[in-house]
ZAMARGU-4260 file (C-alpha; in steps of 0.2 Angstrom, whole numbers, plus 5000, padded with zeros to 4 digits):
<rodrens>
0) 4980/4826/5027 | 4980/4845/5027 | 4964/4854/5022 | 4961/4871/5014 | 4952/4882/5026
5) 4934/4886/5024 | 4928/4871/5013 | 4910/4872/5018 | 4898/4882/5007 | 4902/4900/5009
10) 4892/4917/5007 | 4891/4924/4989 | 4904/4937/4992 | 4917/4923/4997 | 4912/4912/4983
15) 4915/4926/4970 | 4932/4930/4978 | 4937/4913/4974 | 4933/4914/4955 | 4947/4918/4944
20) 4935/4928/4933 | 4934/4941/4946 | 4951/4948/4946 | 4951/4965/4953 | 4955/4979/4941
25) 4972/4987/4945 | 4975/5005/4950 | 4990/5015/4945 | 5001/5019/4960 | 5011/5035/4963
30) 5029/5034/4958 | 5035/5040/4975 | 5025/5027/4984 | 5032/5013/4973 | 5050/5020/4976
35) 5047/5019/4995 | 5041/5001/4994 | 5055/4995/4982 | 5069/4991/4994 | 5081/5001/4985
40) 5092/5004/5000 | 5102/4989/5005 | 5102/4994/5023 | 5083/4989/5025 | 5082/4974/5035
45) 5064/4970/5033 | 5050/4969/5045 | 5053/4964/5063 | 5040/4953/5071 | 5035/4953/5090
50) 5021/4951/5102 | 5012/4965/5111 | 5008/4964/5130 | 4993/4953/5126 | 5003/4941/5116
55) 4995/4947/5100 | 5008/4946/5085 | 5013/4963/5078 | 5025/4970/5065 | 5038/4983/5067
60) 5046/4991/5051 | 5065/4993/5051 | 5067/5011/5046 | 5087/5011/5046 | 5089/5012/5027
65) 5076/5025/5025 | 5085/5036/5039 | 5101/5034/5029 | 5093/5040/5013 | 5085/5055/5022
70) 5101/5060/5031 | 5111/5061/5015 | 5100/5075/5008 | 5091/5082/5023 | 5094/5101/5026
75) 5096/5108/5044 | 5080/5113/5052 | 5074/5120/5069 | 5066/5103/5073 | 5081/5093/5068
80) 5092/5104/5078 | 5081/5103/5094 | 5080/5084/5092 | 5099/5083/5090 | 5101/5093/5106
85) 5089/5083/5116 | 5097/5066/5111 | 5115/5072/5114 | 5109/5078/5131 | 5104/5060/5135
90) 5085/5062/5134 | 5078/5044/5133 | 5061/5049/5128 | 5056/5064/5116 | 5039/5069/5111
95) 5038/5079/5095 | 5022/5090/5093 | 5016/5098/5077 | 5003/5098/5063 | 5003/5084/5050
100) 5015/5086/5035 | 5028/5095/5045 | 5041/5082/5043 | 5042/5076/5061 | 5044/5058/5057
105) 5058/5062/5044 | 5067/5073/5057 | 5066/5059/5070 | 5074/5047/5058 | 5088/5059/5053
110) 5092/5064/5071 | 5093/5046/5077 | 5104/5041/5061 | 5116/5056/5063 | 5118/5051/5081
115) 5123/5033/5077 | 5108/5026/5085 | 5103/5011/5075 | 5094/5000/5070 | 5078/5011/5070
120) 5062/5002/5072 | 5045/5010/5069 | 5031/5003/5081 | 5013/5003/5077 | 5005/5019/5082
125) 4990/5011/5091 | 5000/5003/5105 | 4994/5006/5122 | 5007/5009/5137 | 5007/4991/5142
130) 5009/4985/5124 | 5023/4998/5121 | 5033/4993/5136 | 5031/4974/5132 | 5036/4978/5114
135) 5052/4987/5118 | 5057/4974/5131 | 5054/4960/5118 | 5063/4969/5103 | 5078/4973/5113
140) 5081/4955/5116 | 5087/4953/5098 | 5092/4972/5095 | 5100/4978/5111 | 5104/4995/5105
145) 5088/4998/5094 | 5080/5015/5095 | 5061/5016/5093 | 5049/5028/5083 | 5031/5029/5088
150) 5024/5040/5074 | 5007/5048/5073 | 5003/5043/5091 | 4987/5050/5098 | 4990/5066/5108
155) 4979/5058/5122 | 4991/5044/5124 | 5006/5056/5126 | 4997/5067/5138 | 4992/5053/5149
160) 5010/5046/5152 | 5013/5049/5171 | 5029/5049/5180 | 5029/5031/5185 | 5026/5025/5166
165) 5039/5037/5160 | 5052/5030/5172 | 5047/5012/5168 | 5049/5015/5149 | 5066/5024/5152
170) 5071/5009/5163 | 5067/4997/5149 | 5075/5007/5136 | 5091/5007/5146 | 5092/4988/5148
175) 5105/4978/5138 | 5111/4993/5129 | 5105/5012/5128 | 5090/5015/5117 | 5079/5030/5113
180) 5060/5032/5110 | 5054/5046/5099 | 5035/5049/5099 | 5027/5061/5086 | 5010/5068/5088
185) 4999/5082/5082 | 4995/5098/5092 | 5004/5107/5106 | 5009/5101/5122 | 4997/5104/5136
190) 5008/5097/5150 | 5026/5102/5155 | 5026/5095/5173 | 5034/5078/5168 | 5051/5071/5164
195) 5047/5071/5146 | 5058/5081/5134 | 5046/5090/5121 | 5051/5097/5104 | 5038/5108/5095
200) 5040/5106/5076 | 5041/5123/5068 | 5043/5120/5049 | 5039/5110/5034 | 5055/5103/5028
205) 5053/5096/5010 | 5071/5098/5006 | 5075/5079/5005 | 5063/5078/4990 | 5071/5094/4983
210) 5089/5086/4984 | 5083/5070/4976 | 5075/5080/4962 | 5091/5090/4958 | 5101/5074/4959
215) 5092/5068/4943 | 5090/5086/4936 | 5106/5096/4941 | 5104/5115/4941 | 5114/5130/4946
220) 5115/5135/4964 | 5103/5150/4963 | 5089/5139/4955 | 5091/5126/4969 | 5091/5140/4983
225) 5075/5147/4976 | 5066/5131/4974 | 5071/5126/4992 | 5064/5142/4998 | 5047/5141/4989
230) 5045/5122/4992 | 5048/5124/5011 | 5035/5137/5012 | 5022/5126/5002 | 5009/5118/5014
235) 5003/5105/5001 | 5011/5090/4994 | 5026/5092/4982 | 5030/5080/4968 | 5042/5079/4954
240) 5029/5086/4942 | 5027/5101/4954 | 5046/5103/4954 | 5046/5102/4935 | 5033/5116/4934
245) 5042/5128/4946 | 5060/5125/4938 | 5053/5128/4921 | 5045/5144/4926 | 5061/5150/4936
250) 5072/5146/4921 | 5060/5155/4909 | 5060/5171/4920 | 5074/5171/4933 | 5067/5187/4941
255) 5050/5179/4944 | 5044/5182/4962 | 5040/5169/4975 | 5021/5173/4974 | 5021/5171/4955
260) 5031/5155/4956 | 5018/5148/4968 | 5005/5153/4955 | 5013/5141/4943 | 5010/5126/4953
265) 4997/5113/4947 | 4986/5115/4962 | 4985/5134/4960 | 4984/5133/4941 | 4969/5121/4943
270) 4960/5132/4955 | 4962/5147/4945 | 4957/5138/4929 | 4941/5132/4937 | 4937/5149/4945
275) 4938/5156/4927 | 4927/5142/4921 | 4914/5145/4934 | 4913/5164/4932 | 4898/5162/4922
280) 4884/5150/4927 | 4886/5132/4921 | 4873/5119/4916 | 4871/5103/4925 | 4877/5094/4909
285) 4893/5105/4908 | 4897/5101/4927 | 4893/5082/4923 | 4905/5082/4909 | 4919/5089/4919
290) 4915/5077/4934 | 4915/5062/4922 | 4932/5066/4914 | 4940/5070/4931 | 4933/5053/4938
295) 4936/5041/4924 | 4953/5047/4917 | 4958/5039/4901 | 4941/5030/4898 | 4936/5028/4880
300) 4926/5043/4874 | 4911/5032/4868 | 4909/5025/4886 | 4910/5042/4894 | 4898/5051/4883
305) 4885/5039/4889 | 4890/5042/4907 | 4888/5061/4905 | 4870/5058/4901 | 4868/5047/4916
310) 4876/5060/4928 | 4867/5074/4921 | 4851/5066/4925 | 4857/5062/4943 | 4862/5080/4945
315) 4845/5086/4939 | 4836/5074/4951 | 4828/5065/4936 | 4832/5046/4934 | 4825/5047/4916
320) 4839/5046/4903 | 4840/5063/4893 | 4837/5063/4875 | 4850/5063/4860 | 4864/5076/4863
325) 4877/5081/4850 | 4888/5091/4862 | 4905/5083/4867 | 4913/5084/4884 | 4928/5093/4876
330) 4916/5107/4870 | 4906/5107/4886 | 4922/5110/4897 | 4932/5120/4884 | 4949/5124/4891
335) 4948/5110/4904 | 4945/5094/4894 | 4953/5089/4878 | 4952/5073/4867 | 4967/5063/4863
340) 4971/5045/4857 | 4978/5032/4868 | 4981/5013/4867 | 4967/5004/4876 | 4968/4985/4881
345) 4953/4976/4876 | 4945/4963/4888 | 4945/4951/4873 | 4963/4952/4869 | 4974/4964/4860
350) 4978/4983/4861 | 4970/4996/4850 | 4970/5015/4849 | 4954/5023/4856 | 4948/5041/4857
355) 4948/5046/4875 | 4944/5062/4885 | 4958/5069/4897 | 4960/5084/4907 | 4972/5097/4900
360) 4990/5094/4905 | 4991/5108/4918 | 4976/5101/4928 | 4976/5087/4941 | 4960/5077/4943
365) 4961/5075/4962 | 4960/5094/4964 | 4946/5095/4951 | 4936/5083/4961 | 4939/5093/4977
370) 4934/5109/4969 | 4918/5102/4962 | 4914/5094/4979 | 4917/5110/4989 | 4909/5122/4977
375) 4894/5114/4969 | 4884/5111/4984 | 4873/5097/4991 | 4864/5094/4975 | 4880/5089/4966
380) 4886/5079/4980 | 4871/5068/4981 | 4869/5066/4962 | 4888/5062/4961 | 4888/5049/4974
385) 4873/5041/4967 | 4882/5040/4950 | 4897/5033/4958 | 4886/5019/4965 | 4880/5014/4948
390) 4898/5012/4942 | 4903/5002/4957 | 4892/4987/4952 | 4903/4980/4939 | 4922/4979/4934
395) 4928/4990/4920 | 4938/5006/4918 | 4923/5015/4924 | 4923/5005/4940 | 4941/5009/4943
400) 4937/5027/4941 | 4923/5026/4953 | 4934/5018/4966 | 4948/5031/4964 | 4935/5045/4966
405) 4927/5038/4981 | 4944/5036/4989 | 4948/5054/4985 | 4932/5060/4992 | 4935/5050/5008
410) 4950/5061/5012 | 4940/5077/5008 | 4925/5074/5018 | 4928/5058/5028 | 4912/5057/5039
415) 4899/5061/5026 | 4907/5050/5012 | 4910/5035/5024 | 4892/5036/5030 | 4883/5039/5013
420) 4895/5030/5000 | 4909/5019/5007 | 4899/5011/5021 | 4884/5007/5011 | 4895/4999/4997
425) 4904/4988/5011 | 4887/4983/5019 | 4878/4979/5002 | 4874/4962/4995 | 4885/4964/4979
430) 4903/4958/4978 | 4909/4972/4967 | 4903/4987/4977 | 4911/4978/4993 | 4927/4976/4984
435) 4926/4994/4978 | 4924/5000/4996 | 4939/4990/5001 | 4950/4997/4987 | 4944/5015/4991
440) 4952/5013/5008 | 4969/5011/4999 | 4967/5026/4987 | 4974/5039/4998 | 4990/5028/5000
445) 4992/5024/4981 | 4990/5043/4977 | 5001/5048/4991 | 4988/5059/4999 | 4991/5065/5017
450) 4977/5055/5025 | 4976/5040/5036 | 4957/5038/5035 | 4958/5022/5025 | 4970/5014/5037
455) 4959/5019/5052 | 4943/5012/5044 | 4951/4996/5040 | 4958/4995/5057 | 4940/4997/5064
460) 4931/4986/5052 | 4943/4971/5054 | 4938/4970/5073 | 4920/4973/5069 | 4907/4959/5073
465) 4899/4962/5056 | 4903/4949/5042 | 4902/4962/5028 | 4914/4975/5036 | 4926/4961/5041
470) 4926/4955/5023 | 4929/4973/5017 | 4943/4975/5029 | 4952/4959/5024 | 4951/4963/5005
475) 4958/4981/5009 | 4972/4973/5019 | 4975/4961/5005 | 4974/4974/4991 | 4980/4992/4988
480) 4981/4997/5007 | 4990/4982/5013 | 5002/4981/4998 | 5008/4999/4998 | 5005/5006/5016
485) 5020/4998/5026 | 5012/5004/5042 | 4996/4994/5040 | 5003/4978/5047 | 4993/4969/5034
490) 5002/4952/5034 | 5000/4950/5053 | 4981/4956/5052 | 4977/4944/5038 | 4987/4930/5046
495) 4976/4931/5062 | 4960/4931/5051 | 4965/4914/5043 | 4960/4906/5060 | 4943/4914/5060
500) 4928/4903/5064 | 4919/4908/5048 | 4921/4908/5029 | 4932/4923/5030 | 4947/4912/5035
505) 4949/4907/5017 | 4947/4924/5010 | 4961/4930/5022 | 4972/4916/5017 | 4970/4920/4999
510) 4972/4938/5001 | 4988/4936/5012 | 4996/4926/4998 | 4990/4938/4985 | 5000/4952/4993
515) 5016/4943/4986 | 5010/4947/4969 | 5006/4966/4971 | 5019/4971/4958 | 5038/4972/4956
520) 5040/4987/4967 | 5029/4980/4981 | 5044/4972/4989 | 5042/4978/5007 | 5026/4968/5009
525) 5032/4953/4999 | 5047/4952/5011 | 5036/4954/5026 | 5024/4940/5020 | 5037/4928/5016
530) 5047/4931/5032 | 5031/4929/5042 | 5027/4912/5034 | 5045/4906/5035 | 5046/4910/5054
535) 5029/4901/5057 | 5033/4886/5046 | 5050/4884/5054 | 5044/4885/5072 | 5054/4901/5076
540) 5037/4909/5079 | 5029/4902/5094 | 5014/4891/5087 | 5007/4874/5085 | 5007/4861/5071
545) 4991/4868/5065 | 4999/4885/5063 | 5014/4878/5054 | 5002/4869/5042 | 4992/4884/5039
550) 5008/4894/5034 | 5011/4881/5021 | 4994/4883/5014 | 4995/4902/5013 | 5012/4900/5005
555) 5003/4889/4992 | 4991/4904/4989 | 5006/4915/4987 | 5014/4903/4974 | 4998/4902/4965
560) 4996/4922/4964 | 5014/4924/4958 | 5011/4911/4944 | 4995/4918/4937 | 4993/4927/4920
565) 4991/4944/4928 | 5004/4957/4923 | 5007/4963/4941 | 5010/4944/4946 | 5022/4942/4932
570) 5032/4958/4937 | 5032/4952/4955 | 5039/4934/4950 | 5052/4942/4939 | 5058/4953/4953
575) 5058/4939/4966 | 5068/4927/4954 | 5079/4940/4946 | 5091/4943/4961 | 5084/4959/4967
580) 5076/4953/4982 | 5089/4941/4990 | 5081/4941/5008 | 5064/4937/5001 | 5071/4924/4989
585) 5079/4916/5004 | 5063/4915/5013 | 5054/4909/4997 | 5066/4894/4995 | 5065/4890/5014
590) 5046/4889/5012 | 5048/4878/4997 | 5059/4866/5006 | 5048/4865/5022 | 5032/4863/5012
595) 5039/4849/5001 | 5047/4840/5015 | 5033/4841/5028 | 5023/4825/5029 | 5007/4834/5034
600) 5008/4846/5020 | 5005/4834/5005 | 4991/4844/4997 | 5001/4860/4999 | 5016/4852/4991
605) 5005/4846/4976 | 4997/4863/4974 | 5014/4872/4973 | 5022/4860/4961 | 5007/4861/4950
610) 5007/4880/4949 | 5026/4881/4946 | 5025/4867/4933 | 5011/4875/4923 | 5019/4892/4924
615) 5034/4884/4915 | 5022/4876/4902 | 5014/4893/4899 | 5031/4901/4898 | 5030/4912/4913
620) 5045/4904/4920 | 5060/4896/4912 | 5062/4877/4915 | 5080/4880/4921 | 5074/4893/4934
625) 5062/4880/4941 | 5076/4867/4941 | 5087/4880/4951 | 5073/4882/4963 | 5072/4864/4966
630) 5091/4863/4969 | 5090/4877/4981 | 5076/4869/4990 | 5086/4853/4991 | 5101/4862/4998
635) 5090/4870/5011 | 5082/4853/5016 | 5099/4846/5018 | 5103/4859/5031 | 5086/4855/5040
640) 5090/4836/5039 | 5074/4833/5029 | 5082/4829/5012 | 5074/4812/5011 | 5057/4818/5015
645) 5058/4832/5002 | 5063/4820/4989 | 5049/4809/4992 | 5036/4823/4993 | 5043/4831/4977
650) 5043/4815/4967 | 5026/4811/4972 | 5019/4828/4967 | 5028/4828/4950 | 5021/4810/4947
655) 5004/4816/4951 | 5005/4831/4940 | 5012/4820/4925 | 4996/4809/4928 | 4984/4823/4929
660) 4991/4833/4914 | 4997/4820/4902 | 4999/4833/4888 | 5012/4842/4898 | 5030/4838/4897
665) 5038/4848/4911 | 5034/4836/4925 | 5041/4822/4915 | 5057/4831/4911 | 5059/4836/4930
670) 5056/4818/4935 | 5069/4812/4923 | 5081/4826/4929 | 5080/4824/4948 | 5073/4806/4949
675) 5080/4796/4934 | 5074/4780/4941 | 5056/4785/4943
</rodrens>
């Protein structure tokens, strides 16, 4: 009989993680990040699994579909031209140097796609030379003409490649089909004495986004030309909101200069507005009001008024709560903060209108936090971090705001914030501060901020010998970071942790399953998880019977996560069953068939049947949909030659559910439908 991992008494953090009452508050994800993860391009083939030189499982993301999208709208640039020339001249390995945000990765994808060099597989950036050589050799067995992108590699790795290593890589790229390897790294080349073709990136091409914007909002040629010109010269991130601002300004005044057009951008507007606000000396209470609103966007006014008092006391260095105050945040931060009415969902059920504080429409909360952090000095920083710690102790709208603020600050001042805030949260005894630290690692990803600090911390922590740091990394990979950063390799990292010798094995198994229910747009990670489990359960991935059994248990956690009452789970299930994720659905059905027909997976079979049946009873799935799933699983089992085993296992599980839940009718109806003699 199979057993769920980690059945012994576990530490408090792990026990809390098993409780359904501790569902992590969700965080809104940037629309661009959602679109990137939604598998909207049919030429995306999913993650490609392989083993590095040490035999450790790794994942490569197939970027072919992304490259097609970029190539359709990418405007010529010096970097792209240089790459095209290098590839057409036969260069097997090309290193692209330049600062972050210069579009090096996009240019590499476009250059390979335009040259007909596909599929394009992106490799993990932390591969050493031996791992890189072994990975290329292994992946080319299945993809003879695959081309490879090693994005954001350490410059030290590139500089250390010697003549022998370059020749060996070139030899492996040329075996069984001609492949190419493109490496992007930061800085400038310091060595030119090797057979390594080098391209120095020279611009910031954001033209793909500009083209996508005007596909949805057509404009005249002059408007498009001006926006391309200004966007290409802008160093910071560009979003559709920024585009809206620039286009509106340009259409209102066609003669506006580039400088004035840039001044209309939200980031510039935010800084100018804050400069004016700070021209006269501001009290600690006024600063506290602005910081509270920027941190807890959309929080009910009554809750935030109380927090303004708390933060003011922190900034003054006095833990005593200030006396009664009449002044509102909107008055304290006139011109920056306003009051509005928004629908708020109550924890006790229902939605009602609530007065909330919000920043003025032309301001961005990330930039407000950055301005305060950089301009208010050490007293503000210490008091603000102390206040965030008080919010991280319990789940609420305030908790979510503290998590987001911590993640933003981590990108602004990584060393200080990690050592004084994120690290102590992770190492603390409480469950919620630890989960707050884990979610904070994913905030740069969900806000689409140009920083990999969260990914680097998670990578370091999961290999740590300290229980608390490993717990935090596992939660991070099983939450925001893993769900939305396709380069995190979260499925593989969590899968390896399910075999840990401590109680974290059960946490990793649950979190790996939960990735399948991250939202309707989180399709990349859902596909990666289901494909990984299907490969292991089928024996296509080298492994033992124990690993095959483990895959079925993790699949049980995935089914449970998909069938809960959570809104993201419901959206995920609708997307999976709605015909939008054909490849993921195929893996899902295969896993159902293998789980239900494996004699050593009896408890996993009972678990998946129970969750699916009760989801139908609670009207989260239609009964005919579950019936179709059963038919599809039977068809798959017929191909595997295990139809009789599936029938026996499914009938036993349905009969057990009918016995354990006598008030339910779905199990009885399914038994009558598929096993009329039962």
